[in-house]
C-alpha positions in Angstrom: 38.0 33.4 32.8 35.7 36.0 31.1 38.2 36.2 28.2 38.4 32.3 27.8 34.6 32.1 27.7 34.3 34.8 25.0 36.9 33.0 23.0 35.0 29.7 23.3 31.8 31.4 22.2 33.3 33.1 19.2 35.1 29.8 18.1 31.8 28.0 18.3 30.1 30.7 16.2 32.8 30.5 13.5 32.5 26.8 13.5 28.8 26.8 12.3 28.7 27.2 8.5 26.2 29.6 7.1 23.2 28.1 5.3 23.6 28.1 1.5 20.5 29.8 0.0 19.7 27.2 -2.7 20.6 24.1 -0.7 17.1 23.6 0.9 15.3 24.2 -2.4 17.6 21.8 -4.3 17.0 19.2 -1.7 13.3 19.8 -1.8 13.2 19.6 -5.6 15.2 16.4 -5.5 12.9 14.8 -2.9 9.8 15.9 -5.0 11.3 14.3 -8.1 12.0 11.1 -6.2 8.5 11.0 -4.6 6.8 11.6 -8.1 4.8 8.5 -9.1 5.6 7.1 -12.5 2.6 5.8 -14.3 3.1 2.9 -16.7 1.2 3.2 -20.0 1.1 1.1 -23.2 0.1 2.5 -26.4 -1.4 0.2 -29.0 -1.9 1.7 -32.5 -1.0 2.3 -36.0 1.0 5.0 -37.9 -0.8 7.8 -36.3 1.1 6.9 -33.1 4.5 5.8 -34.6 5.3 9.3 -35.8 5.0 8.6 -39.6 4.8 11.8 -41.3 7.0 13.6 -38.7 9.4 11.5 -36.6 9.5 9.0 -33.8 10.5 11.8 -31.4 7.5 13.9 -32.5 5.1 10.9 -32.0 2.5 11.8 -29.3 3.5 8.7 -27.1 7.2 9.9 -27.2 6.0 13.4 -26.2 4.0 12.0 -23.4 6.9 10.1 -22.0 9.6 12.8 -22.5 7.7 16.1 -22.0 4.3 15.8 -20.3 2.2 18.9 -20.6 1.9 19.0 -16.9 5.5 18.9 -15.4 4.1 17.3 -12.2 3.2 14.2 -14.1 5.4 11.4 -15.0 4.6 8.6 -17.6 6.7 5.5 -18.5 5.2 4.8 -22.0 5.8 1.7 -24.1 4.8 2.5 -27.6 3.9 -0.9 -29.3 2.3 0.7 -32.3 3.1 -0.6 -35.8 2.4 1.0 -39.1 -0.5 -0.4 -41.0 -2.0 -2.4 -38.2 -5.4 -2.6 -36.7 -7.6 -4.9 -34.7 -7.9 -7.2 -37.7 -5.5 -5.7 -40.3 -2.0 -7.1 -40.1 0.7 -4.3 -40.3 4.4 -4.0 -39.9 6.3 -7.0 -38.2 3.1 -9.0 -38.7 1.4 -7.0 -36.1 -2.2 -6.5 -35.0 -3.4 -4.7 -32.0 -3.9 -8.1 -30.3 -0.3 -9.0 -30.9 0.9 -5.6 -29.6 -0.9 -6.4 -26.3 0.8 -9.8 -26.1 4.3 -8.1 -26.6 3.9 -5.0 -24.5 1.5 -5.2 -21.6 3.0 -6.5 -18.3 1.5 -7.0 -14.9 2.4 -3.5 -13.7 0.8 -1.7 -16.7 -1.7 0.9 -15.4 -3.3 1.9 -18.6 -3.5 0.7 -22.3 -4.4 3.1 -24.9 -5.9 1.6 -28.1 -5.9 4.2 -30.8 -7.5 3.5 -34.4 -7.7 2.1 -36.6 -8.9 3.2 -40.1 -6.7 0.3 -41.4 -9.6 -2.0 -40.4 -11.9 -0.3 -42.9 -13.2 -3.0 -45.4 -13.1 -5.8 -42.7 -16.5 -7.1 -41.4 -17.8 -5.4 -38.2 -18.2 -8.9 -36.7 -14.4 -9.6 -37.2 -13.4 -6.2 -35.9 -15.7 -6.5 -32.9 -14.3 -10.0 -32.1 -10.8 -8.9 -32.4 -11.3 -5.8 -30.2 -13.1 -7.9 -27.6 -10.2 -10.4 -27.6 -7.6 -7.6 -27.4 -9.3 -5.9 -24.4 -9.6 -9.2 -22.6 -6.0 -10.0 -23.2 -5.0 -6.7 -21.4 -7.1 -7.7 -18.3 -5.6 -11.2 -18.3 -2.1 -9.6 -18.2 -2.8 -6.8 -15.9 -6.2 -7.1 -14.2 -6.0 -3.7 -12.7 -5.2 -1.8 -15.9 -7.6 0.8 -17.4 -8.4 0.0 -21.0 -8.9 3.2 -23.1 -10.2 2.6 -26.6 -10.0 5.5 -28.9 -11.8 5.1 -32.3 -10.3 6.3 -35.6 -10.4 10.0 -36.2 -11.8 11.7 -39.3 -10.6 14.9 -41.0 -14.0 15.8 -42.3 -17.4 16.3 -40.9 -18.7 13.7 -43.4 -16.7 10.6 -42.7 -17.0 7.4 -45.0 -19.5 4.8 -43.9 -16.7 2.3 -43.5 -14.9 4.5 -41.1 -18.2 4.8 -39.0 -18.6 1.0 -39.1 -15.2 0.5 -37.6 -15.9 3.1 -34.9 -19.2 1.4 -34.2 -17.6 -2.0 -33.9 -15.1 -0.8 -31.5 -17.7 1.1 -29.4 -19.8 -2.0 -29.0 -16.7 -4.1 -28.1 -15.6 -1.6 -25.4 -19.1 -1.6 -23.9 -19.0 -5.3 -23.6 -15.5 -5.3 -22.1 -16.2 -2.5 -19.5 -13.5 -0.3 -21.2 -13.8 3.4 -21.7 -14.6 4.4 -25.3 -13.6 7.8 -26.8 -14.9 9.0 -30.2 -12.7 11.5 -31.9 -15.2 11.9 -34.7 -18.0 13.0 -32.3 -15.6 15.1 -30.4 -14.5 16.9 -33.6 -10.8 16.2 -33.3 -8.8 18.0 -36.1 -11.8 19.6 -37.5 -11.1 23.2 -38.6 -7.3 22.8 -38.2 -6.6 20.0 -40.8 -4.2 22.3 -42.8 -1.9 22.8 -39.9 -2.3 19.5 -38.1 -2.2 16.9 -41.1 0.6 16.5 -43.5 0.5 16.6 -47.3 -0.4 13.0 -47.6 -3.8 13.8 -46.0 -3.5 11.0 -43.5 -0.6 11.5 -41.1 -0.2 14.3 -38.5 2.5 16.8 -38.7 4.7 17.6 -35.7 2.0 20.1 -34.6 -0.6 17.4 -35.2 1.2 15.1 -32.9 1.3 17.8 -30.2 -2.3 18.2 -30.7 -2.9 14.4 -30.1 -0.7 14.6 -27.0 -3.0 17.2 -25.5 -6.1 15.3 -26.3 -4.7 11.8 -25.2 -2.8 13.0 -22.1 -6.0 14.7 -20.7 -7.9 11.4 -21.1 -5.1 9.4 -19.5 -4.7 11.8 -16.6 -8.4 11.5 -15.9 -8.1 7.9 -15.5 -4.8 7.1 -13.7 -3.4 10.4 -12.1 -5.0 11.0 -8.7 -6.4 14.4 -8.0 -8.0 14.5 -4.5 -9.4 17.9 -5.1 -11.5 17.0 -8.1 -14.7 14.9 -8.2 -14.6 11.5 -9.9 -15.2 11.7 -13.7 -18.7 10.7 -14.9 -19.2 7.3 -16.2 -20.5 8.7 -19.5 -21.0 12.1 -21.1 -22.3 13.6 -24.4 -18.9 14.5 -25.8 -18.3 11.2 -27.3 -16.9 9.1 -24.4 -18.7 6.5 -22.3 -17.7 3.7 -20.0 -19.7 0.6 -20.0 -21.4 -0.2 -16.9 
């Protein structure tokens, strides 16, 4: 009987497969990927966001979607940007920022980034402000919970043209009235001191390095608004660095 019991014990031991060292970590990684929340973002903009001067793949919205700087983040980005467009200015495919909102924003959009535009230079500030107000309102009509992030036109000099500043100020005022977050690349000094590397030979469009620079700037802003961080305090409603949310 002892011999029989010993044989049964040995048989049971041999019937239990040894644990595969990488199996647990692979399963954990797969579960982590499945649990990762995908944040839905729409980009409304001009040729600074389409990749003109580099490529579509190099454009900062493409980088944000395909390779976020923080691998723990995941973004589903719809890039509605069209070359030559602005709040008032009509660009490629008969596009304005307002029309881009109509075409791309849906009820599950979490955040809309408006970026630019210097293409509106020369239009009246009243027209720019009215168009911006309408575009911001259209976002809320389509997705009431969506965050509206309005980024003004950048400048590559510390002495930008009066017309560029007028566009910036009109957008800032419209954002304040709409309860949107406004960010001013001019006050924050985007590109300054790095223009030779970040801007292409046409003096307007970012290089591939410039697009990565924009990804870093804009991804940080987007994360602050829609990616939960329970260990961090809520961001202030306004700060002296060029961004302010209307109250």
